[in-house]
Backbone as a chain_set.jsonl record, in Angstrom:
{"seq": "XXXXXXXXXXXXXXXXXXXXXXXXXXXXXXXXXXXXXXXXXXXXXXXXXXXXXXXXXXXXXXXXXXXXXXXXXXXXXXXXXXXXXXXXXXXXXXXXXXXXXXXXXXXXXXXXXXXXXXXXXXXXXXXXXXXXXXXXXXXXXXXXXXXXXXXXXXXXX", "coords": {"N": [[51.976, 109.164, 25.06], [50.83, 105.896, 25.89], [51.802, 104.496, 29.405], [52.332, 100.222, 28.525], [51.586, 96.521, 29.336], [54.318, 94.016, 28.301], [54.936, 90.943, 27.356], [58.103, 89.085, 26.908], [60.361, 87.536, 24.757], [63.96, 87.585, 25.212], [67.009, 87.426, 24.144], [70.585, 87.833, 24.457], [73.813, 89.939, 24.679], [77.111, 90.445, 24.244], [78.521, 93.11, 23.291], [80.976, 91.615, 20.396], [78.812, 89.765, 19.615], [79.078, 87.231, 21.551], [77.019, 85.436, 24.21], [75.738, 86.325, 26.691], [73.155, 85.403, 28.059], [69.781, 84.102, 27.87], [65.882, 84.214, 27.94], [63.006, 84.917, 29.152], [60.655, 87.285, 29.263], [58.044, 88.731, 31.316], [54.674, 90.378, 32.115], [55.974, 92.807, 31.607], [55.681, 96.439, 32.732], [56.196, 99.15, 31.08], [58.292, 101.548, 30.401], [58.45, 104.915, 32.117], [56.795, 107.683, 31.788], [59.005, 110.474, 32.964], [60.702, 108.457, 34.221], [63.763, 107.598, 35.806], [66.231, 105.17, 36.111], [67.877, 102.422, 35.314], [69.442, 100.552, 32.421], [68.191, 102.141, 31.158], [67.234, 103.144, 27.881], [67.174, 99.612, 27.193], [64.359, 100.336, 27.911], [63.057, 102.199, 26.098], [63.805, 101.366, 23.67], [61.904, 98.713, 24.236], [59.714, 99.712, 23.828], [56.415, 100.863, 21.97], [55.687, 98.235, 20.794], [54.409, 95.425, 18.423], [52.712, 92.582, 19.717], [55.251, 89.625, 18.465], [56.664, 91.674, 16.417], [60.456, 91.757, 16.375], [62.955, 92.948, 17.828], [65.943, 94.906, 17.765], [68.189, 96.573, 20.279], [70.864, 97.879, 21.012], [73.033, 99.929, 23.339], [75.336, 100.68, 25.056], [77.969, 100.841, 27.282], [77.486, 102.933, 29.143], [74.771, 103.611, 28.73], [73.921, 101.151, 29.728], [74.447, 99.071, 32.278], [76.525, 100.756, 33.03], [79.975, 102.214, 33.661], [82.187, 100.189, 35.34], [83.15, 100.869, 38.223], [85.926, 101.355, 39.99], [85.83, 101.901, 42.744], [83.473, 100.263, 44.107], [84.891, 98.561, 45.606], [85.347, 97.473, 48.076], [86.826, 96.547, 50.848], [86.589, 94.342, 53.398], [85.777, 92.865, 56.831], [86.104, 89.453, 57.532], [85.805, 87.772, 59.527], [83.328, 89.387, 59.968], [80.969, 87.867, 58.135], [79.19, 86.147, 57.192], [79.124, 83.417, 56.791], [80.619, 80.825, 56.43], [82.398, 78.349, 54.638], [83.449, 80.169, 52.031], [83.45, 81.225, 48.605], [85.201, 82.608, 45.962], [83.512, 84.627, 43.71], [81.785, 84.181, 43.969], [77.875, 85.482, 45.232], [77.899, 88.228, 47.964], [75.318, 88.833, 50.283], [75.234, 92.443, 52.223], [74.634, 94.46, 55.369], [74.282, 97.679, 55.377], [74.29, 101.03, 57.739], [72.977, 101.801, 57.576], [70.343, 100.624, 57.092], [70.471, 99.136, 54.586], [70.382, 96.886, 51.757], [72.793, 95.736, 50.322], [74.706, 94.189, 48.199], [77.647, 92.473, 47.103], [80.428, 90.655, 44.934], [81.933, 88.339, 46.102], [85.649, 88.69, 45.419], [88.853, 88.473, 45.929], [90.597, 86.469, 48.095], [91.572, 88.067, 50.991], [94.081, 86.414, 53.546], [92.929, 87.195, 56.421], [90.577, 89.545, 55.364], [88.229, 90.629, 53.109], [87.879, 90.766, 49.476], [85.78, 92.577, 48.408], [83.348, 93.274, 45.399], [80.592, 95.348, 43.935], [80.688, 96.559, 41.777], [78.426, 95.966, 39.311], [77.237, 93.177, 37.838], [77.893, 92.601, 34.688], [78.772, 95.493, 34.679], [80.662, 98.002, 33.067], [80.455, 96.838, 30.463], [79.451, 96.356, 26.49], [76.405, 96.731, 26.051], [73.802, 94.39, 23.372], [70.428, 93.769, 23.306], [68.379, 91.033, 21.737], [65.41, 91.21, 21.312], [62.303, 89.856, 21.125], [58.774, 90.469, 20.796], [56.238, 88.881, 22.479], [54.186, 89.181, 22.992], [51.14, 91.951, 24.164], [49.262, 94.865, 25.8], [47.141, 97.187, 26.646], [48.826, 98.829, 29.798], [46.573, 99.409, 33.061], [45.368, 101.951, 35.131], [44.991, 101.669, 38.128], [47.511, 99.752, 38.264], [49.711, 101.519, 36.915], [49.294, 103.475, 37.946], [50.491, 102.032, 40.821], [52.674, 100.74, 40.288], [54.14, 103.05, 40.359], [54.023, 104.374, 42.689], [55.04, 102.395, 43.885], [58.147, 102.673, 42.895], [58.35, 105.719, 43.245], [58.833, 105.375, 46.559], [61.128, 103.751, 46.296], [63.036, 105.584, 45.42], [62.954, 107.507, 47.78], [64.21, 106.123, 49.44]], "CA": [[52.756, 107.585, 24.941], [50.312, 105.162, 26.965], [52.204, 103.103, 29.261], [51.628, 98.933, 28.496], [52.096, 96.239, 30.142], [54.501, 93.578, 27.712], [56.241, 90.19, 27.058], [58.537, 89.471, 25.415], [62.121, 87.424, 25.479], [65.299, 88.565, 25.288], [68.924, 87.14, 23.643], [71.717, 89.267, 25.542], [75.019, 89.549, 24.174], [78.228, 91.824, 24.54], [79.292, 93.939, 21.593], [81.371, 90.837, 20.281], [77.743, 89.137, 19.875], [78.883, 86.551, 22.722], [75.432, 84.874, 24.215], [75.073, 86.421, 27.813], [71.741, 85.068, 28.745], [68.196, 83.949, 27.483], [65.001, 84.788, 28.453], [61.589, 85.209, 28.326], [60.008, 87.825, 30.547], [56.708, 88.509, 31.459], [54.232, 91.206, 32.725], [56.356, 93.709, 32.296], [55.692, 98.064, 32.386], [57.197, 99.42, 29.557], [58.569, 102.469, 31.459], [56.852, 106.063, 32.491], [56.874, 108.74, 32.085], [60.502, 111.003, 34.236], [61.231, 107.575, 35.078], [65.607, 107.898, 35.744], [67.043, 103.916, 36.5], [69.236, 101.612, 34.615], [67.548, 100.235, 31.739], [66.453, 103.265, 30.24], [67.853, 102.755, 26.875], [66.586, 99.305, 26.762], [63.43, 100.623, 28.401], [63.417, 102.999, 25.255], [63.794, 100.355, 22.897], [60.684, 98.183, 24.203], [58.041, 101.034, 23.665], [55.667, 100.904, 20.535], [56.37, 97.686, 19.96], [53.339, 94.402, 18.493], [52.983, 91.532, 19.319], [55.246, 89.637, 16.71], [57.334, 92.289, 16.471], [61.511, 92.129, 16.784], [63.898, 94.468, 17.858], [67.993, 94.377, 18.061], [69.249, 97.246, 20.842], [72.614, 98.311, 21.045], [73.499, 99.605, 24.857], [76.587, 101.36, 25.677], [78.216, 100.856, 29.406], [77.574, 103.464, 29.956], [73.601, 103.245, 29.442], [73.356, 99.395, 30.411], [74.599, 99.114, 33.845], [77.71, 101.699, 34.03], [81.416, 101.659, 33.318], [83.532, 99.553, 36.857], [83.852, 102.153, 38.715], [86.622, 100.462, 41.081], [85.457, 102.582, 44.362], [83.378, 99.538, 44.518], [85.349, 97.4, 45.716], [86.3, 96.933, 49.783], [87.628, 95.221, 51.949], [86.052, 93.673, 54.419], [86.788, 91.491, 57.243], [85.783, 88.805, 56.76], [84.476, 87.595, 60.756], [81.736, 90.1, 59.804], [80.013, 87.314, 56.982], [78.668, 85.046, 58.318], [79.491, 82.681, 55.928], [82.195, 79.438, 56.849], [82.141, 78.607, 53.003], [82.779, 81.159, 50.962], [83.856, 80.794, 46.848], [85.413, 83.724, 45.032], [82.675, 84.74, 42.535], [79.879, 83.696, 45.392], [77.301, 86.513, 46.098], [77.557, 88.014, 49.362], [75.096, 90.605, 50.25], [75.421, 93.018, 53.25], [73.862, 95.458, 55.314], [75.03, 98.759, 55.658], [74.366, 101.027, 58.943], [71.165, 102.821, 56.879], [69.948, 98.999, 56.738], [69.935, 99.172, 52.898], [71.013, 95.18, 51.681], [74.133, 94.891, 49.447], [74.568, 92.637, 46.714], [78.771, 91.892, 46.522], [80.892, 89.655, 44.807], [84.008, 87.946, 46.211], [86.674, 88.829, 44.527], [89.292, 87.644, 46.602], [90.428, 86.66, 49.992], [93.466, 88.004, 51.902], [93.295, 86.258, 54.653], [91.25, 88.26, 57.279], [90.493, 90.413, 54.46], [87.891, 89.766, 52.232], [87.81, 91.998, 48.764], [84.264, 92.177, 47.854], [82.81, 93.616, 44.13], [80.326, 96.092, 44.759], [80.245, 96.994, 40.974], [76.897, 94.879, 38.633], [78.534, 92.55, 36.706], [77.623, 93.597, 33.351], [79.858, 97.088, 34.273], [81.425, 97.834, 31.905], [79.977, 96.794, 28.829], [78.77, 97.633, 25.828], [75.039, 95.214, 25.266], [72.317, 93.923, 22.749], [69.282, 93.086, 23.193], [67.859, 90.472, 20.644], [64.682, 90.783, 21.197], [60.62, 89.733, 19.9], [57.37, 90.971, 21.262], [55.383, 87.878, 22.764], [52.545, 89.822, 23.963], [51.252, 93.377, 24.02], [48.348, 95.33, 26.313], [47.921, 98.87, 27.168], [48.135, 99.063, 31.954], [45.145, 99.281, 32.773], [45.647, 103.132, 35.748], [46.227, 101.167, 38.179], [48.415, 99.08, 37.586], [50.642, 102.482, 36.452], [49.172, 103.712, 40.07], [51.16, 101.243, 41.777], [53.541, 100.999, 39.746], [54.247, 105.225, 39.71], [54.59, 104.415, 44.124], [56.888, 101.829, 44.072], [59.07, 103.947, 42.428], [58.829, 106.835, 44.87], [59.683, 104.25, 47.802], [63.137, 104.308, 46.189], [64.016, 107.126, 45.093], [63.027, 107.679, 49.364], [65.407, 105.206, 49.854]], "C": [[51.8, 106.884, 25.926], [51.735, 104.193, 27.671], [51.688, 100.887, 28.86], [52.625, 97.813, 29.329], [52.753, 94.9, 28.797], [54.995, 92.118, 28.134], [56.25, 89.616, 26.283], [60.919, 88.251, 25.552], [62.591, 87.411, 24.453], [66.471, 87.981, 25.334], [69.806, 88.419, 24.063], [72.995, 88.316, 25.169], [75.439, 90.12, 24.357], [78.253, 91.097, 23.126], [79.84, 93.131, 20.241], [79.821, 89.554, 19.514], [77.913, 86.884, 20.349], [77.676, 86.503, 23.605], [75.736, 85.285, 25.873], [74.178, 85.521, 28.609], [70.879, 85.585, 27.283], [67.499, 84.268, 28.072], [63.992, 85.118, 28.541], [61.802, 86.604, 29.867], [59.004, 88.324, 30.907], [55.464, 89.354, 32.271], [54.761, 92.521, 33.425], [55.844, 95.616, 32.356], [56.011, 98.361, 32.036], [57.471, 100.833, 30.499], [57.582, 104.1, 31.391], [57.198, 107.23, 32.211], [58.083, 110.172, 33.021], [60.458, 109.462, 34.768], [62.609, 107.902, 34.483], [65.777, 106.15, 36.728], [67.516, 103.362, 35.529], [68.994, 101.444, 34.048], [67.323, 100.943, 30.694], [66.605, 103.418, 28.317], [67.13, 101.486, 26.021], [64.652, 99.771, 26.847], [61.886, 101.341, 27.221], [62.741, 101.927, 24.756], [62.26, 99.252, 22.944], [59.224, 99.614, 23.528], [56.977, 101.365, 21.844], [56.035, 100.073, 20.705], [54.947, 96.899, 19.785], [52.985, 93.564, 18.954], [53.691, 90.171, 17.937], [56.439, 89.896, 16.773], [58.967, 91.725, 17.342], [62.616, 93.16, 17.264], [64.899, 94.121, 18.64], [68.619, 95.938, 19.107], [70.441, 97.218, 21.6], [71.926, 98.694, 22.093], [74.574, 99.502, 25.448], [76.918, 101.039, 26.957], [77.684, 101.859, 29.103], [75.638, 103.82, 30.038], [72.954, 102.637, 29.302], [73.72, 100.153, 32.202], [76.071, 100.478, 33.974], [79.14, 101.095, 33.457], [81.79, 101.633, 34.666], [83.865, 100.4, 36.927], [84.385, 100.799, 40.373], [86.851, 101.227, 42.82], [84.291, 101.427, 45.06], [82.644, 98.757, 44.543], [86.484, 97.336, 47.213], [86.538, 96.207, 49.626], [86.712, 95.63, 52.942], [86.37, 92.439, 55.853], [85.935, 90.774, 58.016], [85.452, 87.811, 58.444], [83.436, 87.911, 60.976], [81.059, 89.195, 58.795], [80.34, 86.148, 57.654], [79.525, 83.26, 58.103], [80.296, 81.595, 55.843], [82.545, 79.564, 55.905], [82.865, 79.391, 52.459], [84.122, 80.524, 49.709], [84.14, 81.988, 46.712], [84.602, 83.511, 44.391], [81.61, 84.851, 43.225], [79.246, 85.352, 45.304], [77.374, 87.465, 47.504], [76.601, 89.6, 50.259], [74.977, 90.995, 51.97], [74.805, 93.25, 53.563], [74.498, 96.67, 55.718], [74.392, 99.55, 57.267], [72.721, 101.076, 58.475], [69.36, 101.587, 56.837], [69.375, 98.775, 55.22], [71.175, 97.767, 52.838], [71.394, 95.96, 50.934], [75.06, 94.151, 48.666], [76.613, 93.038, 47.307], [79.192, 90.787, 46.518], [82.047, 88.924, 45.772], [84.588, 88.176, 45.088], [87.962, 88.2, 44.363], [89.329, 87.551, 48.287], [91.808, 87.43, 49.978], [93.175, 88.084, 53.341], [91.997, 86.671, 55.8], [90.992, 89.123, 57.1], [89.543, 89.615, 53.215], [87.908, 91.345, 51.061], [85.836, 91.678, 48.063], [84.292, 93.912, 46.475], [82.218, 94.603, 43.795], [79.356, 96.335, 42.547], [78.701, 95.709, 40.483], [77.518, 94.002, 37.111], [78.506, 92.521, 34.852], [78.219, 95.003, 33.185], [80.53, 96.639, 33.42], [81.416, 97.385, 30.196], [79.27, 96.506, 27.84], [77.585, 95.785, 25.435], [73.977, 95.427, 24.363], [72.318, 93.347, 23.296], [69.191, 92.263, 22.295], [66.535, 90.627, 21.477], [62.574, 90.431, 21.005], [59.68, 89.612, 21.854], [56.435, 89.028, 21.438], [53.46, 88.271, 23.006], [52.134, 91.017, 24.818], [49.679, 94.512, 24.636], [48.551, 96.91, 26.044], [47.52, 98.371, 28.439], [47.511, 99.708, 31.679], [45.966, 101.204, 34.315], [45.551, 102.064, 36.666], [47.866, 100.135, 38.624], [50.143, 100.282, 36.832], [50.548, 103.13, 37.01], [50.38, 103.299, 40.956], [52.674, 101.223, 41.793], [55.358, 102.375, 40.604], [54.655, 104.724, 41.966], [55.013, 103.715, 44.314], [58.916, 102.437, 44.208], [59.782, 105.164, 43.277], [59.108, 106.797, 45.479], [61.002, 104.278, 47.674], [63.266, 104.807, 46.264], [63.939, 107.626, 47.109], [64.432, 106.803, 50.043], [66.837, 105.688, 49.577]], "O": [[51.967, 107.352, 27.052], [52.488, 103.471, 27.018], [50.529, 100.542, 29.088], [53.763, 97.949, 29.776], [51.799, 94.577, 28.089], [55.475, 92.037, 29.265], [55.484, 89.346, 25.358], [62.0, 88.372, 26.128], [62.197, 87.308, 23.291], [67.076, 87.927, 26.404], [69.618, 89.63, 23.954], [73.27, 87.116, 25.201], [74.77, 91.027, 24.852], [78.17, 90.072, 22.449], [79.489, 93.543, 19.136], [80.177, 88.528, 18.933], [77.377, 85.868, 19.906], [77.2, 87.618, 23.817], [76.054, 84.25, 26.458], [74.495, 84.998, 29.678], [70.954, 86.431, 26.392], [67.941, 84.801, 29.09], [63.829, 86.013, 27.712], [62.553, 86.762, 30.83], [59.371, 89.022, 29.962], [55.274, 88.793, 33.349], [54.57, 93.101, 34.494], [55.602, 95.761, 31.158], [57.129, 98.054, 32.45], [56.633, 101.04, 31.377], [56.499, 104.339, 30.857], [58.269, 107.621, 32.675], [57.423, 110.78, 33.864], [60.106, 109.369, 35.944], [62.842, 108.289, 33.337], [65.435, 106.079, 37.908], [67.563, 104.142, 34.578], [67.832, 101.85, 34.024], [66.65, 100.727, 29.687], [65.672, 103.973, 27.737], [66.649, 101.614, 24.895], [63.861, 99.519, 25.938], [60.662, 101.224, 27.271], [61.623, 101.514, 25.062], [61.618, 99.021, 21.92], [58.183, 99.946, 22.96], [57.212, 102.126, 20.905], [57.216, 100.29, 20.976], [54.085, 97.25, 20.59], [52.233, 93.386, 17.996], [53.091, 89.823, 16.92], [57.323, 89.079, 17.035], [58.948, 91.363, 18.519], [62.829, 94.221, 16.678], [64.969, 93.44, 19.663], [69.612, 96.446, 18.587], [70.791, 96.598, 22.604], [70.761, 98.348, 22.293], [74.911, 98.589, 26.202], [76.0, 100.969, 27.774], [76.915, 101.414, 28.252], [75.136, 104.196, 31.097], [71.787, 102.784, 28.936], [73.412, 101.136, 32.876], [76.414, 100.949, 35.059], [79.384, 99.982, 32.99], [81.813, 102.682, 35.31], [84.658, 100.986, 36.189], [83.827, 100.037, 41.162], [87.716, 101.081, 43.683], [84.085, 101.49, 46.272], [81.533, 98.31, 44.257], [87.7, 97.222, 47.367], [86.595, 95.325, 48.769], [86.228, 96.717, 53.256], [87.049, 91.415, 55.777], [85.203, 91.191, 58.914], [84.58, 86.973, 58.218], [82.605, 87.379, 61.712], [80.184, 89.919, 58.32], [81.202, 85.537, 58.284], [80.116, 82.44, 58.805], [80.767, 81.547, 54.706], [83.098, 80.635, 55.656], [83.305, 78.338, 51.997], [85.124, 79.819, 49.817], [83.384, 82.744, 47.322], [84.45, 82.319, 44.123], [80.64, 85.582, 43.026], [80.011, 86.316, 45.309], [76.449, 87.085, 48.222], [76.96, 90.72, 50.622], [74.713, 90.158, 52.834], [73.768, 92.908, 52.994], [75.393, 96.528, 56.552], [73.989, 98.709, 58.071], [71.695, 100.555, 58.913], [68.145, 101.698, 56.676], [68.274, 98.393, 54.824], [72.236, 97.597, 53.438], [70.695, 96.931, 50.646], [76.158, 93.644, 48.894], [76.7, 94.058, 47.991], [78.914, 89.907, 47.334], [83.137, 89.486, 45.874], [84.16, 87.93, 43.961], [88.357, 87.606, 43.36], [88.701, 88.057, 49.217], [92.767, 87.387, 49.207], [92.598, 88.886, 54.074], [90.781, 86.506, 55.904], [90.935, 89.949, 58.011], [89.802, 88.581, 52.6], [87.934, 92.517, 51.435], [85.153, 90.812, 47.518], [84.864, 95.0, 46.55], [82.995, 95.311, 43.155], [78.183, 96.29, 42.177], [78.182, 94.872, 41.222], [77.968, 94.212, 35.985], [79.479, 92.377, 34.111], [78.269, 95.634, 32.13], [80.914, 95.532, 33.041], [82.122, 97.581, 29.207], [78.11, 96.311, 28.202], [77.753, 94.651, 24.987], [73.266, 96.429, 24.435], [73.119, 92.588, 23.842], [70.122, 92.522, 21.533], [66.634, 90.03, 22.549], [61.873, 91.379, 20.65], [59.779, 89.177, 23.002], [56.188, 88.261, 20.508], [52.31, 87.842, 23.102], [52.589, 91.186, 25.949], [49.013, 94.93, 23.689], [49.455, 97.593, 25.561], [46.482, 97.736, 28.625], [47.427, 100.458, 30.706], [47.176, 101.402, 34.206], [46.1, 101.099, 36.134], [48.93, 100.212, 39.239], [51.231, 99.861, 36.438], [51.522, 103.879, 37.078], [51.072, 104.054, 41.639], [53.531, 101.481, 42.638], [56.528, 102.429, 40.984], [55.822, 104.923, 42.306], [55.818, 103.95, 45.215], [59.95, 102.528, 44.87], [60.897, 105.459, 43.707], [59.819, 107.732, 45.846], [61.857, 104.642, 48.482], [63.802, 105.139, 47.322], [64.972, 108.065, 47.615], [65.285, 107.015, 50.905], [67.797, 104.985, 49.893]]}, "num_chains": 1, "name": "protein.A"}
């Protein structure tokens, strides 16, 4: 199966049909053989579509962004966050000792400590993607090579 570059519109809903978001995704490389990552079920569902074709792809929470993990909620000293105007629900990026950036949602404020949630906002939810393919073309060897190098670099960190 050859890799494709696709442009598609997407309506994202929860399993009850509640609208979460809509988007148009341009110049997306369909997944490469052996690629491991979030939303592999969506990537598999996008394979071999033709322009104008519609498809509904349902993913369980486990297949989408994983289950909600309480271990990803941390307490963090308020004084180590540079933003003085903190608002519940805002995203905060912290740089770990390894130099890796991680995003957290401000969940609660407990005096001088902050409760930060590192789960993906859609963790624990079954999702339904309604996609319509707009444009499809074969990926060039250079595009595939570039994507493989990007994946390899991400796996090293």
